[in-house]
Every structure is written in C-alpha cells, then in structure tokens.
C-alpha positions, 0 to 999 in steps of 0.5 A: 345366690344373689336373691335380689335378682331372683324374681319372687312370686307375690312380690316376695310376700309370704303366702302362708301369712296371707292365707293363715292370717286373713290377708296379713301381708308380711315380706318373705325372707329369701335367706331362709330359702325359696320354694320353686313350684310351677316355674315360680319362686316363693319366699316365706317369713319363717321355716314353718311357713315354708314347710307348710307351703311345701307340703300343700302348695296348690292349697296355698295358691288356691287359698291366696286367689280365693282370699284376693277375691274377698280382699281385692286390694291383694290382687295388685299388692301380690301382683296376681292380676293374671289370675283375674283376666277381666276386671269384671270377674271380681265384680261379678264374683262379689255379686254371687254370679261367678267363681272359679272352681276350687274343688280340685284336691291339692296333691303333695309335690315330691 
C-alpha cells in the first residue's frame, strides 16, 4: 500500500522510542509494517519496537500520555490534544491536583 496516504497515530513518530527513551522523538518507518490498534495505525523505527508495542499496546498508549503530561511539548508534536480536552488539565496535573487513572492493567491483544 501507499503509506503516504495512510493516517498514522502520533504523526508517524515511534511510540516505543518516546516511552523507552524518555521522550525521544524518532520517525517511524512504515515500510517495516504498521500495527493497527483501536482504529489507529502506528509506525515504528525498528522491528523490536513494533514487537514490543504489539505485545502490550495499552501500556505504550498510557505511557505516552503520562510522559506527555510531564513533557507537554509532546502533546502537540504527537497530535494527542484529544487526550487532554482542557488545557487546564495539564496545568492542574503539574500542580498535583489531578491525574488520569493509569491503574488499568494492559492486556495482550490476540
């Protein structure tokens, strides 16, 4: 398929690198393949990254959001504003008064 016309989650950046390398933003390589999860397509910079995401996708999705709350520049860079419906949500999180519940255990997708 023509990867240039497939919308990619996180603007095509590799979520594995964002999570495992403290916010490092590296473009994914769609020619390695994509992982389709919950209606979105995810690209990765390596096969290792893709395999790790495939094993525990919810863990990576939650970890990206959690990291974006600490490094707010990631919110717009990764185009995940929808995860933070009110700008004040991030501000109050930094003040320690609010935070989403990340206690849900990720489950393997088969």
